Structure formats: structure tokens, C-alpha cells
N, C-alpha and C positions, 0 to 999 in steps of 0.2 A: 882769284884764279879766273882766267878767261877761257872761253870756249876753245876746244882743241882745234889746231890748225895743221895743215900739211900732213905729215905722216905720224904726228903725235897721237898716241893711243888715248882716247877719251877716258877720263877717270869717272867711275861711278861713285866712289867713296868721298872724293874731295870736291865734287861739283857743287856749285851753289845754285840757287833758284835762278839767278841772273844768267849763269852759264847755260842752264837748261833752256831758258827762254831764248838766248842768243843762238844756241845750236839747234834747238828743236822747233823754233818758230822763225824760219828765215823770212826776209822781206817779201811781201806779196802773198804770204800764206793766207791771210784773211781776205784777200781780194779775189780768191778763186771762186767765181760766181757759181759754177756748177758743182763744186766740190765742198765748199765751206758752208756749213749750215748757218742760218742767221743767228741761232742761239750760241753758236761758237763765237761768232764775231761780237755778239752783244755782251756775253759774260763768261762763257766757259773757257775761252782761250786766256782770259785773265786769271782764272782759277787753276786751270790744269797744270801749269808748270810746278806748282807746289806739290801736287800729287805725283807728277812725273818724277820730281826729285826724290820723293819717298819710294816710288817704284824702282828707281835706279839703285837706291841704297839697299832695298830688300833683295834685288837681284833679278827682278822680272825681265824677261825678254819682251820684245815688241810683239812677237807672235803669241806669247802666253797672255798678254793683255788683250789681244784680239779675241782669243778664245773666251776670256772672261767677259768681253763685250758681248759676244754671241750668247753666252749663257744668260747674262743679265737681260738682254733683249728678249730672248725666247721665254725666260721666266716671267717677264712682265706680261707677255701674252697669256701664259698659263694662269697667273694670278688674276688677270682681268676676267678670265673665263670662269674660274672656279670660286673666287672669293667675292661674294655679293656685297652690295652696298658701298658706303663711303670708304670703309676700310680697304676694300679691294682696290678702289680707284686711287686712293692715296698711295698705297704700296706700289701700284702700277706706275704712277707718275714718278715716284722716287727711283724705281728700278730703271726707268727710261732715262732719267737724269744721270744715273750711274753709267748706263750704256753710252750716253753722249760723252761723258767724261773719259771713259776708257777709249772711245773712238778718237778723242783728241790725244790722249796720252800714248797710245800705241805708236802713232806716227812720230810723236815727239821723241820717244825713246829710240825709235829706229833711226831718225835723223841725227840725234845727238851721238849715238854709238856708232853711226855710219854702218848700220846693218839693215838698210832697206833691201827688200827682195821682191821678186815676182810672186813668191809664195805669200808674202805678207799682204800684197795688194789683192791677191786672189781671195785670201781669207777675209779681208776687210770687206770686199764687195759682197762676198757670200753672206757675211754677217748681217749686212743691211737687208738682203733678201729674207733671210730667216726671221729676223726681228720684226720687220714690218708685216710679213705674212702671219707670224704668230700673233701679233697684236690685233690684226683684223679678224682672224679666226676667233680669238678670245672675245672680241667685242660681240661677235655673233652669238656665242654661247652665253655671254652676259645678258644680251637682249632676250634670249630665249627664256631665261629665268627658270621657273618651276614648270613651265609648259612642257608637255611631252612632244609637241610639234608646234608649228607656227611659221616655219620658214625663215626664222631669224638666223639660225646657224647657216642655212644655205646662202643667205644674203652676205654673211660674213665671209663665207668661202668664195663667193663671187667677187667681193671686194679684194680678197687676198690674191685671187688669180689675176685680177686686173693690175694690182700693184706689182706683182711679179712680172707680168708681161710688159709693163711700161719700162721696168728696169732692163728686161731682156732686149727690148727694142733699142734702148740706148747703148747697151754693151755690145750688141751685135753690129752696130756701126763700126766700132773699133775692130771687132773680129773680121768683118767683111773687108775692111780696108787692109788689114794685115794679110789676109789670105790673097789679096790682089796685089800685094807688094807695095802698098801705099803707106805713107806715114799715118800714125794714129789720128792726128789732128789735121783736117784739111786746111789748105791755105785760105786766109781770109778771116780766121777766128770766128767771132760771133756772126759775122755776115754770112758765112757758109751755112749756118744753121737756119737761116731765114728761107722760107719757101720762095721759089723763083717767081711765082705768081704774086702780084702786088695785092690782090684780094685776099689770098691765103695768108700773106705776110701780115696784113692788117688784122685779120681774124685771129691769128696766132698771138699778136701783141695784145689784143683785147682780152683773150682768154687768160694769158699770162698775167695781165694786170689785175684780174679778179682774184688770183691766188687760190682758187677753189681746190686745185690739185694738192695743195699742202695739207689738207685734212686727212689724207691717207699716209702722211709721213709719221714716223713713230713719235717724235717729240710733240708735234701739234695734236696728234690723235690722243696721246696720253692725257694732255691737258683738257681736251674736249670730253674725254671719258670722265675726268674728274668733275668738270662743269656739269655734265649730264647727271652724274651721281648726286650732286648738290641739288639740282632741280628736282630729281626724282624723290629725294629725301623731303623736299619742301612740299611737294604736291601729292606724293604717294604714287606707288606703281613704278613702272619702267618706261613711261611715255617718252621722256627725253632721250634715254638710251636707245630706244627703238627708232626714234626719228633720226638720231645720229647714224644708226646702222643702215637705214635706208639711204641717207645722204652719202655715206662713204661708198656704198655699192653703186649708186648712180654715178658719182664722180669718177670712180675707178673705171667703170664701163665706158663712159663717154671719153675720159682722158686716154684710155687705151687706143681708141679709134683715132682721136685727134692727134695723138703723139705719132702714131703710125703714118698718118697722112703727112704730118709735118716733116718727118724724116725722109719719106720717099720723095716729097716735093722739094726738098732742099738740095744743096750742093754737097752734102756730107757723103753721099754714095757715089761721088764722081771725082 
């Protein structure tokens, strides 16, 4: 069976994995630089059609999968914060991989069944907010350990606030353009995102090349939490976890400011 075409109603029960891949992963999907995570391109998009096929057979809708994505992402943050040691770090990493899988599958189900919606996009975006914030807050509680105080929870909250503000800065470009009657994406593609000042443009490229901002992303952070747990297990204490907490707070704070300057100095608001 081939993927549905024209007005043909897509079949959940008779679809093959190849059909799901053809209908749910259109050409260019993996090339979306600002939308497609590197882990999706590297391995999850190769795996997700098998699970999407199963979700279609069970009868899950795209939005139901998005809700499950949100639950798994938030639960990862809770586990990171309340389950100490290597066990908590391992479960956190597994839950974030599930979150990534569901993030791929919800879109594949929506595209295959031709049930993409504004509500689905809204829930997906909100899910990333909730999940990344929860994981950063969880890291703060994890670094606090048995201490009654120490500022580690506060650092996690600072990092979470920064991560939320960075996403808000990006999303509000689209909101601002829509309220002004402009298309969501400015003409010029990636060039429009570059600051008009050559100096700022070079600085932006240098910061982007270092990839420091990725440590506050859910996938990367879950793996770093696992690595920190292994180091803590080897040397004793929570030293590595606390260094990571300081690092994410600093990166989130600096990136919030740099991202704001980059947006304002670019052509995206014109």
C-alpha cells in the first residue's frame, strides 16, 4: 500500500511503516535547521516510524501523543530532582529519549492522517517550554541534595527562567510579525536572522559555533546529568552536578541577553 493521495482517507489499520515514513516524513523534514533536533536527524527519525505505525494502529491522535510528550518531559524533570544518584539520572535520560520519540511521532501522525492543526502546533511548542523548564528546575533540586539551603535550587530556577525567555524571544518574533500583518517568516531566510552590523553578525556566528546554548536543551542536558552522575559516583559527592548547575545558569543568562540583541539587531522585526 502507498501513502494516501488526493482525497483518499488515510488508513490507520493497513498502513505499513514505509507508508508512515512516506506520509509522515516529507522531503526536507530533516533539513529544518531551527525545527529539527540533531538527535532526530541522527537516529530518532529512523526509529520513530516504527512507533508511529504502532501508535496509528492503537488509535492515538497527534494531540494525544503531544500530551504524552509533555508528561514524559515534565516527569523527567521530576525524576531528576527527587531520585538521587545514577538511577535517577538513567531514568531521566530514558524519559527524555521517550519525549524526543513522541515529539517526532506526534507530527508524523498528524501529517500522515492529514490532521495538522494550530492547536497541535501550540501544544507542541508549549510542551518544549514545560519540559526544558522542568528539567532545569529538577537539576537545581538534584544539585541541592540533602542541604537545606545552598542556592542550587535558585540557580536551577534562574536557568529555567532563561530557557523560557529564550523561547519566548523567538516565538514573539512570529507573534509580532503576525500582529503587524506580516508573514511569519521574513524574506531572505537565514540571512534575515543575521544582525545588520557586521561585528554583531561575526559575534553571533562565533557564539553559535561554540554550541554552548545546547546544554540547556532537554536532550543534551539529560545526557550531561547522566555524565555528571557517573562522575559524582566515581569521586563521591555532588561536585560534577553542581558544576553543571552553575554552567547552565550562566549559559541561560548570557544566552538570554545575546539572543535578545541578535533578534533586535536583525531584519526579523522589519
